[in-house]
VMD Tcl script that builds the backbone (N, CA, C; Angstrom):
set m [mol new atoms 228]
animate dup $m
set s [atomselect $m all]
$s set {name element resname resid chain x y z} {
  {N N MET 1 A -0.825 -13.405 7.702}
  {CA C MET 1 A -0.061 -12.169 7.999}
  {C C MET 1 A -0.732 -11.115 7.327}
  {N N ASN 2 A -0.774 -10.002 7.745}
  {CA C ASN 2 A -1.395 -8.694 7.104}
  {C C ASN 2 A -0.430 -8.152 6.302}
  {N N ALA 3 A -0.782 -7.336 5.198}
  {CA C ALA 3 A 0.051 -6.684 4.084}
  {C C ALA 3 A 0.298 -5.515 5.140}
  {N N GLN 4 A -0.479 -5.016 5.689}
  {CA C GLN 4 A -0.104 -3.774 6.313}
  {C C GLN 4 A 0.077 -3.854 7.922}
  {N N ASN 5 A 0.840 -4.715 8.099}
  {CA C ASN 5 A 1.450 -4.681 9.813}
  {C C ASN 5 A 2.261 -3.763 9.893}
  {N N SER 6 A 2.414 -3.529 11.217}
  {CA C SER 6 A 3.181 -2.353 11.757}
  {C C SER 6 A 4.730 -2.336 11.271}
  {N N ASN 7 A 5.268 -3.817 11.192}
  {CA C ASN 7 A 6.605 -3.635 10.506}
  {C C ASN 7 A 6.796 -3.547 8.908}
  {N N GLY 8 A 5.631 -3.649 8.317}
  {CA C GLY 8 A 5.802 -3.735 6.805}
  {C C GLY 8 A 6.069 -4.979 6.362}
  {N N SER 9 A 6.296 -6.114 6.909}
  {CA C SER 9 A 6.979 -7.205 6.344}
  {C C SER 9 A 5.957 -7.767 5.189}
  {N N GLY 10 A 4.696 -7.696 5.576}
  {CA C GLY 10 A 3.540 -8.177 4.452}
  {C C GLY 10 A 4.050 -7.728 3.357}
  {N N TYR 11 A 4.332 -6.306 3.094}
  {CA C TYR 11 A 4.443 -5.513 1.717}
  {C C TYR 11 A 5.820 -6.156 1.080}
  {N N ILE 12 A 6.602 -6.885 1.855}
  {CA C ILE 12 A 7.775 -7.597 1.361}
  {C C ILE 12 A 7.332 -8.780 0.476}
  {N N VAL 13 A 6.255 -9.556 1.492}
  {CA C VAL 13 A 5.638 -10.846 0.531}
  {C C VAL 13 A 5.069 -10.190 -0.917}
  {N N VAL 14 A 4.327 -8.962 -0.522}
  {CA C VAL 14 A 3.537 -8.361 -1.841}
  {C C VAL 14 A 4.622 -8.214 -3.025}
  {N N LYS 15 A 5.644 -7.542 -2.596}
  {CA C LYS 15 A 6.596 -7.310 -3.587}
  {C C LYS 15 A 7.275 -8.330 -4.009}
  {N N THR 16 A 7.433 -9.339 -3.312}
  {CA C THR 16 A 8.108 -10.575 -3.864}
  {C C THR 16 A 7.396 -11.585 -4.809}
  {N N ALA 17 A 6.208 -11.446 -4.269}
  {CA C ALA 17 A 5.111 -12.384 -5.372}
  {C C ALA 17 A 4.989 -11.478 -6.574}
  {N N MET 18 A 4.866 -10.102 -6.639}
  {CA C MET 18 A 4.283 -9.654 -7.779}
  {C C MET 18 A 5.646 -9.214 -8.560}
  {N N GLY 19 A 6.773 -9.007 -8.061}
  {CA C GLY 19 A 8.225 -8.825 -8.676}
  {C C GLY 19 A 8.055 -7.325 -9.256}
  {N N ASP 20 A 8.645 -7.074 -10.527}
  {CA C ASP 20 A 8.832 -5.795 -10.977}
  {C C ASP 20 A 7.580 -5.377 -11.588}
  {N N GLN 21 A 6.490 -5.870 -11.419}
  {CA C GLN 21 A 5.221 -5.618 -11.851}
  {C C GLN 21 A 4.675 -4.262 -11.097}
  {N N ILE 22 A 5.264 -4.030 -9.903}
  {CA C ILE 22 A 4.761 -2.943 -8.884}
  {C C ILE 22 A 5.920 -2.323 -8.158}
  {N N LYS 23 A 5.678 -1.265 -7.488}
  {CA C LYS 23 A 6.682 -0.520 -6.604}
  {C C LYS 23 A 5.940 -0.612 -5.204}
  {N N VAL 24 A 6.414 -0.702 -4.143}
  {CA C VAL 24 A 5.919 -0.589 -2.949}
  {C C VAL 24 A 6.908 0.185 -2.185}
  {N N VAL 25 A 5.969 1.240 -1.871}
  {CA C VAL 25 A 6.618 2.202 -0.848}
  {C C VAL 25 A 6.027 2.427 0.570}
  {N N LYS 26 A 6.650 2.390 1.868}
  {CA C LYS 26 A 5.936 2.527 3.113}
  {C C LYS 26 A 6.242 3.929 3.529}
  {N N MET 27 A 5.312 4.664 3.911}
  {CA C MET 27 A 5.705 6.281 4.278}
  {C C MET 27 A 5.406 6.071 5.786}
  {N N ASN 28 A 6.309 6.804 6.599}
  {CA C ASN 28 A 5.873 7.198 7.920}
  {C C ASN 28 A 5.254 8.361 7.966}
  {N N THR 29 A 3.839 8.526 8.284}
  {CA C THR 29 A 3.126 9.810 8.365}
  {C C THR 29 A 3.374 10.595 9.497}
  {N N GLU 30 A 4.084 10.166 10.663}
  {CA C GLU 30 A 4.456 10.888 11.568}
  {C C GLU 30 A 5.776 11.915 11.029}
  {N N LYS 31 A 6.670 11.130 10.347}
  {CA C LYS 31 A 7.950 11.611 9.872}
  {C C LYS 31 A 7.534 12.850 8.809}
  {N N TYR 32 A 6.457 12.587 7.849}
  {CA C TYR 32 A 6.243 13.250 6.893}
  {C C TYR 32 A 4.686 13.702 6.731}
  {N N PRO 33 A 4.422 14.665 7.701}
  {CA C PRO 33 A 2.932 14.869 7.703}
  {C C PRO 33 A 2.168 15.557 6.563}
  {N N GLN 34 A 3.035 16.364 5.849}
  {CA C GLN 34 A 2.596 17.189 4.973}
  {C C GLN 34 A 2.298 16.310 3.783}
  {N N LEU 35 A 3.276 15.051 3.794}
  {CA C LEU 35 A 2.710 14.176 2.477}
  {C C LEU 35 A 1.620 13.386 2.838}
  {N N ALA 36 A 1.153 13.192 4.067}
  {CA C ALA 36 A 0.085 12.574 4.473}
  {C C ALA 36 A -1.108 13.134 4.423}
  {N N SER 37 A -0.914 14.587 4.857}
  {CA C SER 37 A -1.973 15.285 4.417}
  {C C SER 37 A -2.253 15.696 2.825}
  {N N GLN 38 A -1.316 15.558 2.122}
  {CA C GLN 38 A -1.320 15.934 0.601}
  {C C GLN 38 A -2.323 14.595 0.220}
  {N N TYR 39 A -1.930 13.575 0.635}
  {CA C TYR 39 A -3.038 12.107 0.071}
  {C C TYR 39 A -3.837 11.654 1.048}
  {N N ASP 40 A -4.485 12.425 1.828}
  {CA C ASP 40 A -5.594 12.672 2.866}
  {C C ASP 40 A -5.286 11.283 3.353}
  {N N ILE 41 A -4.390 11.252 4.079}
  {CA C ILE 41 A -4.213 9.756 4.801}
  {C C ILE 41 A -4.697 10.099 6.402}
  {N N LYS 42 A -5.771 9.651 6.916}
  {CA C LYS 42 A -6.239 10.127 8.190}
  {C C LYS 42 A -6.138 8.932 9.200}
  {N N SER 43 A -6.228 7.537 8.472}
  {CA C SER 43 A -6.003 6.500 9.236}
  {C C SER 43 A -5.261 5.487 8.879}
  {N N LEU 44 A -4.611 4.604 9.690}
  {CA C LEU 44 A -3.538 3.685 9.588}
  {C C LEU 44 A -4.220 2.328 9.791}
  {N N PRO 45 A -3.839 1.585 9.041}
  {CA C PRO 45 A -3.094 1.518 7.769}
  {C C PRO 45 A -4.051 2.317 6.564}
  {N N THR 46 A -3.390 2.759 5.602}
  {CA C THR 46 A -4.090 3.161 4.346}
  {C C THR 46 A -3.007 2.877 3.327}
  {N N SER 47 A -3.467 2.214 2.090}
  {CA C SER 47 A -2.566 1.698 1.061}
  {C C SER 47 A -3.478 2.595 -0.050}
  {N N ILE 48 A -2.353 3.068 -0.976}
  {CA C ILE 48 A -3.041 4.097 -1.854}
  {C C ILE 48 A -2.148 3.273 -3.236}
  {N N LEU 49 A -2.973 3.007 -4.296}
  {CA C LEU 49 A -2.762 2.608 -5.247}
  {C C LEU 49 A -2.399 3.704 -6.478}
  {N N PHE 50 A -1.317 3.796 -7.048}
  {CA C PHE 50 A -0.880 4.850 -8.060}
  {C C PHE 50 A -0.876 3.925 -9.455}
  {N N ILE 51 A -1.359 4.755 -10.327}
  {CA C ILE 51 A -1.122 4.175 -11.778}
  {C C ILE 51 A -0.720 5.277 -12.790}
  {N N GLU 52 A 0.579 4.958 -13.208}
  {CA C GLU 52 A 1.159 6.327 -14.060}
  {C C GLU 52 A 0.927 7.407 -13.351}
  {N N GLY 53 A 1.338 7.538 -12.190}
  {CA C GLY 53 A 1.620 8.646 -11.202}
  {C C GLY 53 A 0.471 9.129 -10.498}
  {N N GLU 54 A -0.858 8.589 -10.988}
  {CA C GLU 54 A -2.314 9.189 -10.492}
  {C C GLU 54 A -2.751 7.986 -9.459}
  {N N GLN 55 A -3.432 8.656 -8.554}
  {CA C GLN 55 A -3.892 7.851 -7.621}
  {C C GLN 55 A -5.238 7.292 -8.173}
  {N N ALA 56 A -5.049 5.711 -8.186}
  {CA C ALA 56 A -6.358 4.979 -8.859}
  {C C ALA 56 A -7.189 4.398 -7.864}
  {N N ASN 57 A -6.783 4.024 -6.577}
  {CA C ASN 57 A -7.611 3.472 -5.718}
  {C C ASN 57 A -6.815 3.615 -4.233}
  {N N ARG 58 A -8.041 3.283 -3.311}
  {CA C ARG 58 A -7.099 3.215 -1.853}
  {C C ARG 58 A -7.814 2.342 -1.050}
  {N N ILE 59 A -6.839 1.765 -0.126}
  {CA C ILE 59 A -7.714 0.551 0.885}
  {C C ILE 59 A -7.457 1.264 2.384}
  {N N LYS 60 A -8.421 1.431 2.979}
  {CA C LYS 60 A -8.447 2.014 4.402}
  {C C LYS 60 A -8.484 0.730 5.224}
  {N N GLY 61 A -7.547 0.250 6.109}
  {CA C GLY 61 A -7.669 -0.678 7.153}
  {C C GLY 61 A -6.638 -1.808 6.370}
  {N N VAL 62 A -6.833 -2.860 6.993}
  {CA C VAL 62 A -6.047 -4.232 6.972}
  {C C VAL 62 A -6.714 -4.899 5.991}
  {N N MET 63 A -5.896 -5.394 4.937}
  {CA C MET 63 A -6.081 -6.633 4.203}
  {C C MET 63 A -5.244 -7.608 3.981}
  {N N GLN 64 A -5.748 -8.782 4.027}
  {CA C GLN 64 A -4.737 -9.970 4.358}
  {C C GLN 64 A -3.817 -9.838 3.174}
  {N N THR 65 A -2.588 -10.444 3.081}
  {CA C THR 65 A -1.821 -10.364 2.092}
  {C C THR 65 A -2.271 -11.165 0.731}
  {N N PRO 66 A -2.734 -12.326 1.098}
  {CA C PRO 66 A -3.247 -12.950 -0.328}
  {C C PRO 66 A -4.299 -12.189 -1.078}
  {N N LYS 67 A -5.403 -11.781 -0.344}
  {CA C LYS 67 A -6.461 -10.776 -0.975}
  {C C LYS 67 A -5.680 -9.506 -1.682}
  {N N LEU 68 A -4.751 -9.009 -0.671}
  {CA C LEU 68 A -4.223 -7.652 -1.287}
  {C C LEU 68 A -3.434 -8.153 -3.069}
  {N N ILE 69 A -2.588 -9.301 -2.770}
  {CA C ILE 69 A -2.111 -9.531 -4.138}
  {C C ILE 69 A -3.134 -9.948 -5.124}
  {N N GLU 70 A -4.325 -10.565 -4.974}
  {CA C GLU 70 A -5.180 -10.725 -5.964}
  {C C GLU 70 A -5.781 -9.306 -6.186}
  {N N TYR 71 A -5.983 -8.548 -5.320}
  {CA C TYR 71 A -6.556 -7.137 -5.748}
  {C C TYR 71 A -5.639 -6.264 -6.745}
  {N N LEU 72 A -4.703 -6.361 -6.313}
  {CA C LEU 72 A -3.764 -5.445 -7.381}
  {C C LEU 72 A -3.455 -5.662 -8.713}
  {N N ARG 73 A -3.224 -7.337 -8.529}
  {CA C ARG 73 A -3.531 -8.058 -9.965}
  {C C ARG 73 A -4.625 -7.589 -10.881}
  {N N LYS 74 A -5.377 -7.012 -10.411}
  {CA C LYS 74 A -6.752 -6.713 -11.278}
  {C C LYS 74 A -6.391 -5.449 -11.993}
  {N N PHE 75 A -5.390 -4.559 -11.599}
  {CA C PHE 75 A -4.927 -3.606 -12.202}
  {C C PHE 75 A -3.897 -3.654 -13.112}
  {N N LEU 76 A -3.600 -4.996 -13.282}
  {CA C LEU 76 A -2.175 -4.882 -14.194}
  {C C LEU 76 A -2.439 -5.318 -15.437}
}
mol reanalyze $m
mol bondsrecalc $m
mol representation Tube
mol addrep $m
């Protein structure tokens, strides 16, 4: 399963695995184009990691769910 599939179900797996350690938000770039522009989202899927409200890293493209969980744990 991709963490970044079209219906976002992979992110549910990530959130379940990581519990209260992270907050997961999925944004509709067509509905919120100004926000997409603000965060320079030009291709989908794009995942942005924020730490204490500041952008810490981003992932462009698909990352398999187990790898995404492993990647995110490095920042905790």
